MARTOR-868214 format. One record per residue (C-alpha): residue number from 1; x, y, z; residue in three letters. Coordinates in pm, whole numbers, plus 50000, padded with zeros to 5 digits. Layout:
BEGIN
+-----+-------+-------+-------+------+
!  nr !     u !     v !     w ! rest !
+-----+-------+-------+-------+------+
! NUM !     X !     Y !     Z !  ALA !
...
+-----+-------+-------+-------+------+
This chain:
BEGIN
+-----+-------+-------+-------+------+
!  nr !     u !     v !     w ! rest !
+-----+-------+-------+-------+------+
!   1 ! 60731 ! 61659 ! 86730 !  MET !
!   2 ! 61105 ! 61596 ! 86703 !  THR !
!   3 ! 61298 ! 61445 ! 86993 !  ALA !
!   4 ! 61586 ! 61689 ! 86944 !  ASN !
!   5 ! 61469 ! 62027 ! 87060 !  TRP !
!   6 ! 61803 ! 62185 ! 86976 !  ASN !
!   7 ! 61676 ! 62179 ! 86614 !  ASP !
!   8 ! 61377 ! 62394 ! 86711 !  GLU !
!   9 ! 61507 ! 62751 ! 86762 !  PRO !
!  10 ! 61172 ! 62896 ! 86870 !  PRO !
!  11 ! 61150 ! 62646 ! 87157 !  ILE !
!  12 ! 61516 ! 62697 ! 87250 !  ALA !
!  13 ! 61470 ! 63074 ! 87250 !  HIS !
!  14 ! 61158 ! 63044 ! 87464 !  LEU !
!  15 ! 61332 ! 62838 ! 87730 !  PHE !
!  16 ! 61658 ! 63028 ! 87699 !  GLY !
!  17 ! 61510 ! 63337 ! 87860 !  ASP !
!  18 ! 61335 ! 63148 ! 88140 !  ALA !
!  19 ! 61453 ! 63217 ! 88494 !  ALA !
!  20 ! 61383 ! 62856 ! 88592 !  THR !
!  21 ! 61614 ! 62568 ! 88499 !  ALA !
!  22 ! 61470 ! 62371 ! 88206 !  ILE !
!  23 ! 61621 ! 62096 ! 87997 !  TYR !
!  24 ! 61505 ! 61840 ! 87741 !  THR !
!  25 ! 61613 ! 61490 ! 87641 !  THR !
!  26 ! 61542 ! 61245 ! 87364 !  ASP !
!  27 ! 61335 ! 60933 ! 87431 !  ALA !
!  28 ! 61645 ! 60754 ! 87565 !  ASP !
!  29 ! 61729 ! 61026 ! 87814 !  GLY !
!  30 ! 62023 ! 61192 ! 87635 !  TRP !
!  31 ! 62029 ! 61568 ! 87683 !  LEU !
!  32 ! 61920 ! 61761 ! 87375 !  THR !
!  33 ! 61885 ! 62110 ! 87520 !  TYR !
!  34 ! 61920 ! 62309 ! 87843 !  TYR !
!  35 ! 61886 ! 62677 ! 87918 !  ASN !
!  36 ! 62124 ! 62913 ! 88093 !  THR !
!  37 ! 61936 ! 62881 ! 88421 !  ALA !
!  38 ! 61993 ! 62503 ! 88417 !  ALA !
!  39 ! 62366 ! 62545 ! 88353 !  ALA !
!  40 ! 62385 ! 62793 ! 88641 !  GLU !
!  41 ! 62198 ! 62557 ! 88872 !  LEU !
!  42 ! 62418 ! 62261 ! 88779 !  TRP !
!  43 ! 62736 ! 62469 ! 88808 !  GLY !
!  44 ! 62871 ! 62363 ! 88470 !  TYR !
!  45 ! 62765 ! 62299 ! 88111 !  ARG !
!  46 ! 62716 ! 61926 ! 88045 !  PRO !
!  47 ! 62773 ! 61789 ! 87696 !  GLU !
!  48 ! 62466 ! 61773 ! 87474 !  ILE !
!  49 ! 62408 ! 61424 ! 87341 !  GLY !
!  50 ! 62666 ! 61270 ! 87576 !  ARG !
!  51 ! 62503 ! 61338 ! 87912 !  THR !
!  52 ! 62213 ! 61117 ! 88012 !  ARG !
!  53 ! 61906 ! 61170 ! 88231 !  TRP !
!  54 ! 62016 ! 61493 ! 88404 !  CYS !
!  55 ! 62295 ! 61749 ! 88403 !  GLY !
!  56 ! 62346 ! 61738 ! 88780 !  SER !
!  57 ! 62696 ! 61625 ! 88874 !  TRP !
!  58 ! 62542 ! 61408 ! 89145 !  ARG !
!  59 ! 62196 ! 61369 ! 89298 !  ILE !
!  60 ! 62106 ! 61272 ! 89655 !  PHE !
!  61 ! 61781 ! 61177 ! 89818 !  THR !
!  62 ! 61642 ! 61408 ! 90090 !  PRO !
!  63 ! 61795 ! 61164 ! 90341 !  GLN !
!  64 ! 62144 ! 61220 ! 90197 !  GLY !
!  65 ! 62183 ! 60891 ! 90005 !  THR !
!  66 ! 62341 ! 60923 ! 89662 !  GLU !
!  67 ! 62093 ! 60845 ! 89388 !  LEU !
!  68 ! 62229 ! 60685 ! 89068 !  PRO !
!  69 ! 62142 ! 60907 ! 88774 !  LEU !
!  70 ! 61961 ! 60622 ! 88601 !  ASP !
!  71 ! 61723 ! 60624 ! 88898 !  GLN !
!  72 ! 61670 ! 61001 ! 88906 !  CYS !
!  73 ! 61318 ! 61143 ! 88856 !  PRO !
!  74 ! 61377 ! 61214 ! 88485 !  MET !
!  75 ! 61490 ! 60856 ! 88428 !  ALA !
!  76 ! 61178 ! 60726 ! 88603 !  ILE !
!  77 ! 60954 ! 60955 ! 88399 !  ALA !
!  78 ! 61099 ! 60830 ! 88069 !  LEU !
!  79 ! 61128 ! 60464 ! 88163 !  LYS !
!  80 ! 60774 ! 60449 ! 88298 !  GLU !
!  81 ! 60637 ! 60708 ! 88052 !  VAL !
!  82 ! 60463 ! 60913 ! 88318 !  ARG !
!  83 ! 60514 ! 61253 ! 88482 !  PRO !
!  84 ! 60683 ! 61247 ! 88821 !  VAL !
!  85 ! 60559 ! 61496 ! 89078 !  ARG !
!  86 ! 60595 ! 61570 ! 89449 !  GLY !
!  87 ! 60960 ! 61460 ! 89466 !  VAL !
!  88 ! 61241 ! 61644 ! 89641 !  ARG !
!  89 ! 61610 ! 61581 ! 89590 !  ALA !
!  90 ! 61951 ! 61743 ! 89640 !  VAL !
!  91 ! 62190 ! 61810 ! 89354 !  LEU !
!  92 ! 62563 ! 61848 ! 89390 !  GLU !
!  93 ! 62766 ! 62081 ! 89172 !  ARG !
!  94 ! 63124 ! 61990 ! 89073 !  PRO !
!  95 ! 63253 ! 62222 ! 89346 !  ASP !
!  96 ! 63056 ! 62029 ! 89610 !  GLY !
!  97 ! 62780 ! 62285 ! 89661 !  THR !
!  98 ! 62453 ! 62112 ! 89758 !  LEU !
!  99 ! 62119 ! 62253 ! 89642 !  ILE !
! 100 ! 61777 ! 62109 ! 89739 !  PRO !
! 101 ! 61533 ! 62117 ! 89447 !  PHE !
! 102 ! 61206 ! 61985 ! 89312 !  MET !
! 103 ! 61199 ! 61836 ! 88961 !  PRO !
! 104 ! 60900 ! 61820 ! 88728 !  TYR !
! 105 ! 61000 ! 61561 ! 88463 !  PRO !
! 106 ! 60742 ! 61501 ! 88192 !  THR !
! 107 ! 60752 ! 61258 ! 87898 !  PRO !
! 108 ! 60651 ! 61388 ! 87554 !  ILE !
! 109 ! 60446 ! 61168 ! 87324 !  ARG !
! 110 ! 60383 ! 61183 ! 86951 !  ALA !
! 111 ! 60026 ! 61178 ! 86820 !  SER !
! 112 ! 60063 ! 60801 ! 86791 !  SER !
! 113 ! 60129 ! 60780 ! 87164 !  GLY !
! 114 ! 60493 ! 60680 ! 87120 !  ALA !
! 115 ! 60749 ! 60840 ! 87352 !  LEU !
! 116 ! 60955 ! 61092 ! 87158 !  THR !
! 117 ! 61128 ! 61309 ! 87419 !  ALA !
! 118 ! 61114 ! 61445 ! 87771 !  GLY !
! 119 ! 61143 ! 61779 ! 87942 !  TRP !
! 120 ! 61217 ! 61873 ! 88300 !  ASN !
! 121 ! 61192 ! 62187 ! 88510 !  MET !
! 122 ! 61414 ! 62211 ! 88820 !  LEU !
! 123 ! 61300 ! 62445 ! 89097 !  VAL !
! 124 ! 61566 ! 62524 ! 89356 !  ALA !
! 125 ! 61438 ! 62529 ! 89715 !  LEU !
! 126 ! 61599 ! 62839 ! 89856 !  ASP !
! 127 ! 61388 ! 62904 ! 90164 !  SER !
! 128 ! 61515 ! 62802 ! 90506 !  GLN !
! 129 ! 61207 ! 62589 ! 90559 !  GLN !
! 130 ! 61270 ! 62403 ! 90235 !  ALA !
! 131 ! 61633 ! 62336 ! 90321 !  ARG !
! 132 ! 61534 ! 62206 ! 90663 !  GLN !
! 133 ! 61309 ! 61952 ! 90492 !  ALA !
! 134 ! 61611 ! 61762 ! 90361 !  VAL !
! 135 ! 61902 ! 61607 ! 90550 !  ASP !
! 136 ! 62223 ! 61716 ! 90381 !  LEU !
! 137 ! 62455 ! 61561 ! 90639 !  SER !
! 138 ! 62478 ! 61230 ! 90456 !  GLY !
! 139 ! 62573 ! 61405 ! 90133 !  ALA !
! 140 ! 62852 ! 61630 ! 90258 !  ASP !
! 141 ! 63144 ! 61526 ! 90475 !  VAL !
! 142 ! 63189 ! 61890 ! 90577 !  LEU !
! 143 ! 62862 ! 61881 ! 90771 !  MET !
! 144 ! 63000 ! 61607 ! 90993 !  ASP !
! 145 ! 63342 ! 61766 ! 91024 !  CYS !
! 146 ! 63193 ! 62094 ! 91140 !  ALA !
! 147 ! 63044 ! 61933 ! 91448 !  GLN !
! 148 ! 63225 ! 62015 ! 91771 !  LYS !
! 149 ! 63406 ! 61724 ! 91928 !  LEU !
! 150 ! 63237 ! 61614 ! 92251 !  PRO !
! 151 ! 63418 ! 61631 ! 92583 !  ASP !
! 152 ! 63512 ! 61335 ! 92797 !  GLY !
! 153 ! 63630 ! 61079 ! 92539 !  GLU !
! 154 ! 63866 ! 60806 ! 92650 !  ASP !
! 155 ! 64171 ! 60704 ! 92449 !  LEU !
! 156 ! 63984 ! 60423 ! 92275 !  ASP !
! 157 ! 63716 ! 60667 ! 92155 !  ASP !
! 158 ! 63977 ! 60911 ! 92028 !  LEU !
! 159 ! 64174 ! 60638 ! 91854 !  THR !
! 160 ! 63858 ! 60526 ! 91677 !  GLY !
! 161 ! 63782 ! 60882 ! 91568 !  GLN !
! 162 ! 64139 ! 60925 ! 91441 !  LEU !
! 163 ! 64107 ! 60610 ! 91233 !  GLN !
! 164 ! 63767 ! 60717 ! 91099 !  SER !
! 165 ! 63902 ! 61059 ! 91003 !  THR !
! 166 ! 64199 ! 60906 ! 90821 !  LEU !
! 167 ! 63958 ! 60680 ! 90635 !  ALA !
! 168 ! 63746 ! 60983 ! 90542 !  ALA !
! 169 ! 64057 ! 61161 ! 90406 !  ILE !
! 170 ! 64127 ! 60857 ! 90191 !  ALA !
! 171 ! 63764 ! 60857 ! 90075 !  ASP !
! 172 ! 63802 ! 61220 ! 89961 !  VAL !
! 173 ! 64095 ! 61119 ! 89741 !  GLU !
! 174 ! 63906 ! 60823 ! 89594 !  VAL !
! 175 ! 63600 ! 61041 ! 89526 !  ALA !
! 176 ! 63821 ! 61299 ! 89355 !  HIS !
! 177 ! 63974 ! 61032 ! 89135 !  GLN !
! 178 ! 63628 ! 60907 ! 89036 !  ILE !
! 179 ! 63519 ! 61263 ! 88959 !  ASP !
! 180 ! 63821 ! 61318 ! 88734 !  CYS !
! 181 ! 63765 ! 60987 ! 88554 !  GLU !
! 182 ! 63422 ! 61111 ! 88449 !  ARG !
! 183 ! 63600 ! 61366 ! 88232 !  LEU !
! 184 ! 63811 ! 61103 ! 88057 !  GLY !
! 185 ! 63595 ! 61100 ! 87744 !  ASP !
! 186 ! 63500 ! 61469 ! 87757 !  TRP !
! 187 ! 63466 ! 61604 ! 87403 !  SER !
! 188 ! 63339 ! 61952 ! 87486 !  GLY !
! 189 ! 63539 ! 62272 ! 87505 !  SER !
! 190 ! 63874 ! 62262 ! 87683 !  ASN !
! 191 ! 63780 ! 62578 ! 87867 !  ALA !
! 192 ! 63471 ! 62417 ! 88019 !  GLU !
! 193 ! 63667 ! 62105 ! 88111 !  LYS !
! 194 ! 63931 ! 62317 ! 88282 !  ALA !
! 195 ! 63657 ! 62501 ! 88473 !  ARG !
! 196 ! 63509 ! 62169 ! 88593 !  ILE !
! 197 ! 63852 ! 62041 ! 88698 !  VAL !
! 198 ! 63911 ! 62360 ! 88896 !  ALA !
! 199 ! 63577 ! 62313 ! 89074 !  GLN !
! 200 ! 63657 ! 61950 ! 89153 !  LEU !
! 201 ! 63994 ! 62052 ! 89295 !  GLU !
! 202 ! 63826 ! 62319 ! 89506 !  LEU !
! 203 ! 63586 ! 62059 ! 89647 !  LYS !
! 204 ! 63871 ! 61821 ! 89722 !  ARG !
! 205 ! 64083 ! 62082 ! 89899 !  GLU !
! 206 ! 63791 ! 62217 ! 90101 !  ARG !
! 207 ! 63697 ! 61871 ! 90225 !  ARG !
! 208 ! 64058 ! 61774 ! 90294 !  ARG !
! 209 ! 64112 ! 62095 ! 90491 !  ALA !
! 210 ! 63806 ! 62030 ! 90707 !  ALA !
! 211 ! 63916 ! 61674 ! 90777 !  LEU !
! 212 ! 64275 ! 61774 ! 90848 !  MET !
! 213 ! 64153 ! 62032 ! 91102 !  ARG !
! 214 ! 63950 ! 61761 ! 91270 !  LYS !
! 215 ! 64247 ! 61524 ! 91262 !  PHE !
! 216 ! 64475 ! 61784 ! 91421 !  SER !
! 217 ! 64222 ! 61853 ! 91694 !  GLU !
! 218 ! 64189 ! 61481 ! 91763 !  LEU !
! 219 ! 64566 ! 61445 ! 91781 !  GLN !
! 220 ! 64588 ! 61730 ! 92030 !  GLU !
! 221 ! 64308 ! 61580 ! 92238 !  ARG !
! 222 ! 64475 ! 61238 ! 92231 !  THR !
! 223 ! 64813 ! 61378 ! 92335 !  ALA !
! 224 ! 64656 ! 61576 ! 92619 !  SER !
! 225 ! 64458 ! 61277 ! 92744 !  LEU !
! 226 ! 64764 ! 61050 ! 92724 !  SER !
! 227 ! 64970 ! 61299 ! 92921 !  LEU !
! 228 ! 64699 ! 61331 ! 93185 !  ARG !
! 229 ! 64664 ! 60954 ! 93214 !  SER !
! 230 ! 65040 ! 60916 ! 93258 !  SER !
! 231 ! 65042 ! 61187 ! 93524 !  TYR !
! 232 ! 64756 ! 61021 ! 93712 !  GLU !
! 233 ! 64933 ! 60684 ! 93708 !  ARG !
! 234 ! 65253 ! 60847 ! 93831 !  PHE !
! 235 ! 65068 ! 61026 ! 94110 !  SER !
! 236 ! 64910 ! 60701 ! 94231 !  VAL !
! 237 ! 65250 ! 60540 ! 94267 !  HIS !
+-----+-------+-------+-------+------+
């Protein structure tokens, strides 16, 4: 069995029509094939032979912690030469969309027992129950920004929240820069690169807008509380 399934049209055609996301790698984890369903799940078309372990832009644990791609289920399956089952994770598309899924990575051995390739099936968890089984708040700043500000803060609390929000805005810019740097050695089609850049910009603007709304609300709350405090001090005297 060859490690490069792109050279096996019957296999590619079989997976190409599948409704479930499927991809293959060589023994070192470099992508050798993926079907249309995988590209749709990932939100873009990663480069064959230049993308390692998985096509997901980012992966998070169910608790919302980012998982390095060299520690993703497919990487574990190939490094330890064993199937990985019963794992849930959350993938992030370039536009920031988060999708809970279950992977089924499986190493492929030659008749000699040597590892030759790997294949993985990614099953998106679309049901409400499945989405409730993972905590997406740690993976998406918008989840935190959407929370209503509590009543009754003092000026110190509001000042701290203002500083935290400014730091989060800066983090969005840093994350965007890191995302763009990943495309520095892109050798695929210019059209696909432009599509990825547009998605990254959409993610950046959406997150910035959410944070700026929160910042404006905090500023208004701070100004109102400062005015009330000044009035109360004036009334006492």
